[in-house]
C-alpha positions as CSV (number, residue, x, y, z in Angstrom):
1,M,16.3,-63.0,-33.3
2,T,19.5,-61.8,-34.7
3,A,22.6,-60.7,-33.0
4,T,23.4,-57.0,-33.2
5,P,27.0,-56.1,-34.1
6,R,28.6,-54.3,-31.3
7,T,30.7,-51.2,-31.5
8,I,33.2,-51.4,-28.7
9,T,34.7,-48.3,-27.2
10,A,38.4,-48.3,-27.9
11,A,40.0,-47.9,-24.4
12,R,43.4,-46.4,-24.7
13,P,45.9,-47.7,-22.2
14,G,47.6,-45.0,-20.1
15,V,45.0,-42.4,-21.1
16,N,42.9,-40.8,-18.3
17,L,39.7,-39.4,-19.9
18,S,38.8,-37.7,-16.6
19,D,41.8,-35.3,-16.8
20,G,40.5,-31.8,-16.9
21,L,36.9,-32.7,-16.1
22,P,35.1,-30.4,-13.7
23,T,34.1,-32.1,-10.4
24,D,31.0,-29.9,-9.6
25,Y,27.6,-30.1,-11.3
26,T,27.7,-26.6,-12.8
27,G,31.0,-27.3,-14.5
28,L,30.0,-30.8,-15.6
29,K,26.7,-29.5,-17.0
30,R,28.6,-27.0,-19.1
31,H,31.0,-29.6,-20.3
32,F,28.4,-32.2,-21.3
33,Q,25.5,-30.0,-22.4
34,P,26.5,-29.8,-26.1
35,L,26.5,-33.6,-26.2
36,F,23.2,-33.8,-24.4
37,E,21.7,-31.4,-26.9
38,D,23.0,-33.5,-29.8
39,I,21.6,-36.6,-28.1
40,A,18.2,-35.0,-27.6
41,A,18.1,-33.8,-31.3
42,G,18.4,-37.4,-32.5
43,S,16.2,-39.1,-29.9
44,L,13.0,-38.9,-32.0
45,S,14.6,-40.3,-35.1
46,R,16.2,-43.1,-33.1
47,E,12.8,-44.0,-31.6
48,L,10.9,-44.0,-35.0
49,N,13.6,-46.0,-36.8
50,R,14.7,-48.2,-33.9
51,E,18.3,-47.0,-34.2
52,L,20.4,-48.1,-31.2
53,P,22.3,-45.1,-29.8
54,F,25.9,-46.4,-30.5
55,D,27.1,-42.9,-31.6
56,A,25.5,-41.2,-28.6
57,V,27.1,-43.6,-26.1
58,R,30.5,-43.5,-27.9
59,S,30.5,-39.6,-27.8
60,L,29.8,-39.7,-24.0
61,D,32.4,-42.3,-23.3
62,E,35.0,-40.4,-25.2
63,A,34.1,-37.2,-23.3
64,G,34.8,-39.0,-20.0
65,F,31.2,-39.6,-18.9
66,G,32.0,-43.1,-17.7
67,T,34.7,-41.9,-15.3
68,L,32.8,-39.6,-13.0
69,R,32.6,-41.9,-9.9
70,V,36.2,-43.1,-10.0
71,P,37.8,-42.2,-6.6
72,V,40.6,-39.5,-6.5
73,A,43.0,-42.1,-5.1
74,H,42.7,-44.0,-8.4
75,G,43.0,-40.9,-10.6
76,G,39.3,-40.1,-11.0
77,P,37.2,-37.0,-10.4
78,A,35.2,-38.5,-7.5
79,V,32.0,-36.6,-8.4
80,T,29.5,-36.7,-5.6
81,L,26.4,-38.9,-6.0
82,E,24.2,-35.8,-5.8
83,D,26.0,-34.1,-8.7
84,F,26.2,-37.4,-10.7
85,F,22.4,-38.0,-10.4
86,H,21.7,-34.3,-11.3
87,L,23.7,-34.8,-14.5
88,L,22.0,-38.2,-15.1
89,I,18.6,-36.5,-15.0
90,D,19.7,-34.0,-17.6
91,L,20.8,-36.9,-19.8
92,A,17.6,-38.8,-19.2
93,E,15.6,-35.7,-20.4
94,A,17.6,-35.8,-23.6
95,D,17.1,-39.5,-24.1
96,S,15.9,-41.9,-21.3
97,N,17.4,-44.9,-23.2
98,V,20.9,-43.5,-23.1
99,A,20.8,-42.6,-19.4
100,H,19.4,-46.1,-18.6
101,I,22.4,-47.7,-20.5
102,Y,24.8,-46.2,-17.9
103,R,23.0,-47.9,-15.0
104,S,25.0,-51.1,-15.5
105,H,28.4,-49.3,-15.8
106,Y,27.9,-47.2,-12.8
107,G,26.5,-50.1,-10.7
108,F,29.8,-51.9,-11.4
109,L,31.8,-48.8,-10.4
110,E,29.9,-48.5,-7.1
111,A,30.5,-52.1,-6.3
112,L,34.2,-51.8,-7.2
113,R,34.7,-49.4,-4.2
114,F,34.3,-52.5,-1.9
115,Q,36.6,-54.8,-3.7
116,P,40.2,-55.7,-2.8
117,R,42.9,-53.3,-3.9
118,D,44.3,-55.7,-6.6
119,I,40.8,-55.9,-8.2
120,Q,40.5,-52.1,-8.1
121,D,44.0,-51.6,-9.6
122,A,43.0,-53.9,-12.5
123,W,39.7,-52.1,-13.4
124,Y,40.0,-48.4,-12.5
125,P,42.7,-47.7,-15.1
126,L,40.6,-49.4,-17.8
127,V,37.6,-47.3,-16.9
128,L,39.6,-44.1,-16.9
129,A,40.9,-45.1,-20.3
130,G,37.4,-45.4,-21.7
131,A,36.3,-49.0,-21.0
132,T,32.6,-49.5,-20.0
133,V,30.9,-52.4,-18.3
134,G,27.4,-53.8,-19.0
135,N,25.2,-56.0,-16.9
136,A,23.8,-59.6,-17.1
137,S,22.2,-60.7,-13.9
138,T,18.5,-61.8,-14.3
139,E,17.6,-65.2,-15.5
140,K,14.4,-65.9,-17.4
141,G,13.3,-68.7,-15.1
142,G,14.1,-72.1,-13.8
143,N,16.4,-70.8,-11.0
144,A,15.2,-70.9,-7.4
145,L,14.6,-67.6,-5.7
146,G,18.0,-66.6,-4.3
147,G,19.9,-69.0,-6.5
148,L,21.4,-69.0,-10.0
149,N,21.7,-71.4,-12.9
150,T,24.6,-69.5,-14.4
151,T,27.8,-71.0,-13.0
152,L,31.5,-70.3,-12.4
153,T,33.4,-73.5,-12.4
154,P,37.1,-74.0,-11.6
155,T,39.2,-75.4,-14.4
156,S,42.9,-76.1,-14.9
157,D,43.1,-72.7,-16.5
158,G,41.2,-70.7,-13.9
159,M,37.4,-70.2,-14.0
160,E,34.8,-70.9,-16.6
161,L,31.5,-69.2,-17.0
162,N,28.4,-70.9,-18.4
163,G,24.8,-69.8,-18.5
164,Q,22.2,-67.5,-20.0
165,K,20.7,-64.2,-18.9
166,F,17.5,-62.5,-20.0
167,Y,18.2,-58.8,-19.4
168,A,21.7,-58.0,-20.4
169,T,21.1,-54.2,-20.4
170,A,23.9,-52.1,-22.0
171,S,26.1,-55.0,-22.7
172,I,26.0,-54.5,-26.5
173,F,27.3,-51.0,-26.0
174,S,30.1,-52.1,-23.6
175,D,33.6,-53.5,-23.6
176,Y,32.8,-55.9,-20.7
177,T,29.7,-57.2,-19.0
178,R,29.3,-58.2,-15.3
179,V,27.6,-61.6,-14.9
180,S,26.0,-62.9,-11.7
181,A,26.8,-66.5,-11.2
182,A,26.9,-69.3,-8.6
183,R,30.3,-70.7,-7.9
184,V,30.6,-74.5,-8.3
185,S,33.1,-76.0,-6.0
186,A,35.8,-78.3,-7.4
187,A,34.0,-81.3,-5.8
188,R,30.8,-80.5,-7.7
189,A,32.3,-79.3,-10.9
190,D,31.2,-82.4,-12.8
191,A,27.7,-82.5,-11.2
192,D,24.7,-82.0,-13.5
193,G,22.4,-79.1,-12.8
194,A,24.5,-77.7,-10.1
195,Q,22.7,-74.7,-8.5
196,L,24.2,-73.0,-5.5
197,D,23.1,-70.3,-3.2
198,G,25.5,-67.4,-2.9
199,R,26.5,-65.0,-5.6
200,Q,29.6,-63.8,-7.3
201,F,30.2,-61.8,-10.4
202,A,32.3,-62.6,-13.4
203,V,33.4,-59.7,-15.5
204,V,34.2,-60.8,-19.1
205,A,34.9,-59.0,-22.4
206,T,31.8,-58.8,-24.6
207,D,33.8,-59.9,-27.6
208,A,35.4,-62.9,-25.7
209,E,35.0,-66.4,-27.2
210,G,31.8,-68.0,-26.0
211,V,29.9,-64.7,-25.4
212,A,26.8,-64.2,-27.5
213,L,24.6,-61.0,-27.2
214,E,21.2,-60.5,-28.8
215,D,19.2,-57.4,-29.3
216,D,15.9,-59.2,-28.7
217,W,14.3,-57.0,-26.0
218,D,10.6,-56.7,-27.0
219,G,9.3,-54.3,-24.4
220,F,7.0,-51.5,-25.5
221,G,9.3,-48.9,-23.9
222,Q,13.0,-48.3,-23.4
223,K,13.5,-50.1,-26.7
224,L,17.0,-48.9,-27.3
225,T,18.8,-49.9,-24.1
226,G,20.3,-53.2,-25.5
227,T,18.3,-55.1,-23.0
228,G,18.5,-58.5,-24.6
229,T,19.6,-62.1,-24.1
230,A,23.2,-63.0,-23.2
231,T,24.6,-66.5,-23.5
232,F,27.9,-67.6,-22.0
233,T,29.4,-70.9,-23.2
234,R,32.7,-72.0,-21.6
235,V,33.9,-68.4,-21.3
236,T,37.3,-68.1,-19.6
237,V,37.3,-65.6,-16.8
238,P,40.5,-63.9,-15.8
239,A,41.5,-63.8,-12.1
240,H,40.7,-60.1,-11.8
241,G,37.3,-60.8,-13.4
242,V,35.9,-62.7,-10.4
243,L,34.3,-60.4,-7.8
244,D,32.9,-61.6,-4.5
245,R,29.6,-60.5,-3.2
246,V,28.4,-61.0,0.4
247,P,24.6,-60.8,0.9
248,G,23.7,-58.1,3.4
249,S,27.1,-56.5,3.3
250,A,27.7,-52.8,3.0
251,E,28.4,-53.3,-0.7
252,A,25.2,-55.2,-1.3
253,V,23.1,-52.6,0.5
254,H,24.7,-49.6,-1.3
255,E,24.7,-51.0,-4.8
256,A,21.1,-52.2,-4.5
257,A,20.0,-48.7,-3.5
258,F,22.2,-47.1,-6.2
259,F,20.7,-49.3,-9.0
260,Q,17.2,-48.3,-8.0
261,L,18.0,-44.6,-7.8
262,V,19.3,-44.7,-11.4
263,L,15.9,-45.8,-12.5
264,L,14.3,-43.0,-10.5
265,A,16.6,-40.5,-12.1
266,V,15.6,-41.8,-15.5
267,L,11.9,-41.3,-14.5
268,A,12.7,-37.7,-13.4
269,G,14.3,-37.1,-16.7
270,I,11.2,-38.4,-18.6
271,A,9.0,-36.1,-16.5
272,R,11.2,-33.2,-17.6
273,A,11.1,-34.3,-21.2
274,S,7.3,-34.3,-20.9
275,R,7.3,-30.8,-19.6
276,R,9.7,-29.7,-22.4
277,D,7.5,-31.2,-25.1
278,A,4.3,-30.0,-23.6
279,V,5.6,-26.4,-23.4
280,A,7.0,-26.5,-27.0
281,T,3.8,-27.9,-28.4
282,I,1.6,-25.4,-26.6
283,A,3.7,-22.4,-27.5
284,S,3.6,-23.2,-31.3
285,R,0.0,-24.3,-31.5
286,K,-2.4,-22.0,-33.4
287,R,-5.6,-24.1,-33.7
288,T,-8.0,-24.4,-30.8
289,F,-11.3,-26.2,-30.0
290,N,-14.8,-24.9,-30.7
291,T,-15.7,-26.0,-27.1
292,G,-12.9,-23.9,-25.5
293,S,-12.4,-20.3,-24.7
294,G,-11.3,-19.3,-28.2
295,L,-8.0,-18.1,-26.9
296,P,-4.7,-19.3,-28.3
297,F,-3.5,-22.4,-26.3
298,R,-0.6,-20.5,-24.8
299,E,-3.1,-18.0,-23.3
300,D,-5.8,-20.4,-22.3
301,P,-5.9,-20.7,-18.5
302,L,-7.0,-24.4,-18.5
303,I,-4.1,-25.3,-20.8
304,Q,-1.7,-23.3,-18.6
305,E,-3.0,-25.1,-15.6
306,A,-2.3,-28.5,-17.3
307,A,1.2,-27.4,-18.2
308,G,1.7,-26.2,-14.6
309,R,0.7,-29.6,-13.2
310,I,3.2,-31.3,-15.5
311,A,5.9,-28.9,-14.4
312,A,5.1,-29.5,-10.7
313,K,5.4,-33.3,-11.2
314,A,8.8,-32.9,-13.0
315,F,10.0,-30.6,-10.2
316,T,8.9,-32.9,-7.4
317,A,10.4,-36.0,-9.1
318,E,13.8,-34.3,-9.6
319,A,13.8,-32.9,-6.1
320,T,13.0,-36.3,-4.6
321,V,15.8,-38.0,-6.5
322,L,18.4,-35.4,-5.5
323,H,17.3,-35.7,-1.9
324,A,17.8,-39.4,-2.0
325,A,21.2,-39.0,-3.7
326,R,22.3,-36.8,-0.8
327,A,21.3,-39.7,1.5
328,L,23.4,-42.0,-0.7
329,D,26.4,-39.7,-0.3
330,A,26.0,-39.7,3.5
331,G,25.7,-43.5,3.4
332,I,28.8,-44.1,1.5
333,A,30.7,-41.6,3.6
334,A,29.7,-43.4,6.7
335,A,30.7,-46.7,5.2
336,E,34.2,-45.4,4.4
337,A,34.5,-43.8,7.8
338,A,33.7,-47.1,9.5
339,G,35.9,-49.1,7.2
340,A,32.9,-51.0,5.8
341,D,34.3,-50.5,2.3
342,R,37.1,-52.9,3.1
343,P,36.7,-56.6,2.0
344,D,37.8,-57.8,5.5
345,F,35.1,-55.7,7.3
346,T,33.1,-57.8,9.8
347,G,31.2,-55.1,11.7
348,E,27.6,-53.9,11.5
349,V,26.5,-52.1,8.4
350,P,26.4,-48.3,9.3
351,A,22.9,-47.0,10.0
352,E,23.4,-44.2,7.4
353,L,23.8,-46.9,4.7
354,Y,20.4,-48.4,5.6
355,G,19.1,-44.8,5.9
356,S,20.0,-44.2,2.2
357,E,18.3,-47.4,1.2
358,L,15.2,-46.3,3.1
359,A,15.3,-42.9,1.5
360,I,15.3,-44.6,-2.0
361,E,12.5,-46.9,-1.0
362,H,10.3,-43.9,-0.2
363,A,11.3,-42.3,-3.5
364,T,10.5,-45.6,-5.3
365,I,6.8,-45.2,-4.3
366,T,6.3,-41.6,-5.4
367,V,8.7,-40.9,-8.3
368,P,7.2,-43.5,-10.7
369,E,3.7,-42.0,-10.2
370,L,5.1,-38.5,-10.9
371,G,7.0,-39.6,-14.0
372,I,4.1,-41.6,-15.5
373,G,1.7,-38.8,-14.5
374,A,3.7,-36.1,-16.2
375,A,4.0,-38.2,-19.4
376,Q,0.2,-39.0,-19.4
377,D,-0.8,-35.4,-18.7
378,L,1.2,-34.3,-21.8
379,F,-1.8,-35.4,-23.8
380,L,-4.1,-33.1,-21.9
381,T,-2.4,-30.1,-23.4
382,V,-2.8,-30.8,-27.1
383,G,-5.6,-33.1,-28.3
384,A,-5.7,-35.9,-30.8
385,S,-2.9,-34.5,-32.9
386,A,-0.6,-35.5,-30.1
387,T,-1.1,-39.1,-30.9
388,S,0.5,-38.9,-34.3
389,T,3.1,-41.6,-34.5
390,K,5.5,-39.2,-36.3
391,K,5.7,-37.2,-33.1
392,A,6.2,-40.3,-30.9
393,L,5.0,-38.3,-27.8
394,D,3.7,-41.6,-26.5
395,R,7.3,-42.7,-26.0
396,H,7.5,-40.8,-22.8
397,W,4.6,-42.7,-21.2
398,R,5.8,-46.0,-22.6
399,N,9.4,-45.4,-21.3
400,A,8.2,-44.3,-17.9
401,Q,5.8,-47.2,-17.6
402,T,8.6,-49.6,-18.5
403,V,11.1,-48.2,-16.1
404,A,8.5,-48.1,-13.3
405,T,7.9,-51.9,-13.6
406,H,11.5,-52.9,-12.9
407,N,10.7,-53.2,-9.2
408,P,7.1,-53.7,-8.1
409,I,6.0,-50.7,-6.1
410,A,3.7,-52.7,-3.9
411,F,6.6,-54.7,-2.5
412,R,8.5,-51.5,-1.7
413,A,5.5,-50.0,0.0
414,R,5.0,-53.1,2.1
415,S,8.7,-53.1,3.1
416,L,8.4,-49.4,4.2
417,G,5.2,-50.1,6.2
418,D,7.0,-52.9,8.0
419,Y,9.9,-50.6,8.8
420,W,7.7,-47.8,10.2
421,I,5.5,-50.2,12.1
422,N,8.0,-52.8,13.3
423,G,11.4,-51.3,12.7
424,T,12.3,-54.0,10.2
425,L,15.1,-53.0,7.9
426,P,14.8,-53.8,4.2
427,E,16.3,-57.2,3.2
428,G,16.9,-58.2,-0.4
429,L,17.2,-61.7,-1.7
430,N,20.3,-62.8,-3.4
431,A,18.8,-63.3,-6.9
432,I,15.4,-63.1,-8.6
433,G,14.0,-66.5,-9.2
434,D,11.0,-68.9,-9.0
435,A,9.0,-68.6,-5.8
436,K,8.8,-71.6,-3.5
437,G,5.9,-73.8,-4.7
438,G,5.2,-71.3,-7.5
439,Q,4.1,-72.2,-11.0
440,A,6.0,-71.1,-14.1
């Protein structure tokens, strides 16, 4: 495994890359469409040659793509979640890897809404100037379910971060990465193997001393997301880089739902890419089978039916994601109206926020099947020539399958059943880890 050199976006202090950006989907689509077309044109070559999309990400960052959810009060365009996810589906159709990369950055921005004002004042200007934030949360093993081995320890100079993460998605493309960690109290700072419940985040520069990022993700899909190992060795964390997280809070509920909906938007984009490639292949095909009707593929009713089924899956996946995004908009609006976005809020999480999480749980059960199905049905429209490695049409199925495995659908379906039968609201654990009594 070798470390991949990182190309860091040069954030320019005092610059606001959101200036002049449209705030509605139609205007945003018009603004970003030329970039999306360039990204789509290079997606096959990147897949075949395993070229990480540094240029694609840089072009989007410089065009202000990373600023869309910054609130107006902090100088941003405050694009609605529905419009943001609509745009993200467009990007995922162009290249699902690139859309997936922005999951980490926007998850950070959503969580930032709930942080104290001094934390917001430190980070929003950096984001508006072009800085991006990756993610490093999941540990490979050895941590108890709900706990973390990665630690934040107080020192004479502030806080120190130590640990290793297995999925550091997008970090190699980003200026910073947000790392989940257990906070070790001063009394336990010298203890060996300290592992605490509770969770905070440390946001550190990816080029800081003690940070090592690897491009060693070996999954068969989404190969270009920079999802590799991250190691943190005695990394100094600035005061504004420590973000609190309260389990079950409005922030925790909203961000968990948001993170999942990004994956579903990526799946909807993959379904649209499958439709696009199916239609293009059928329209240009001259050869047919001796067992068929003898008509050109574009006129054959059975091939037309197959294309129609792919199109219906893509349509339904996109419509479901956008419906869930509207629920997220309603949830965050309710949170702000109730004051649940304030760090000192002690009331009940608004019902609309739980409603948005439930909407996304419903979508989590159906959208993966639609995305995988559309990518699989693509091969019903062509024949054996579609399996040529030079065409890499299989990447759509591999990418959809990889995204769909991020959160086991069976667990989501069970949670929904419990809700509808018993009224039990979804409850997430603080961190992925080893089950009680489980074997490695």
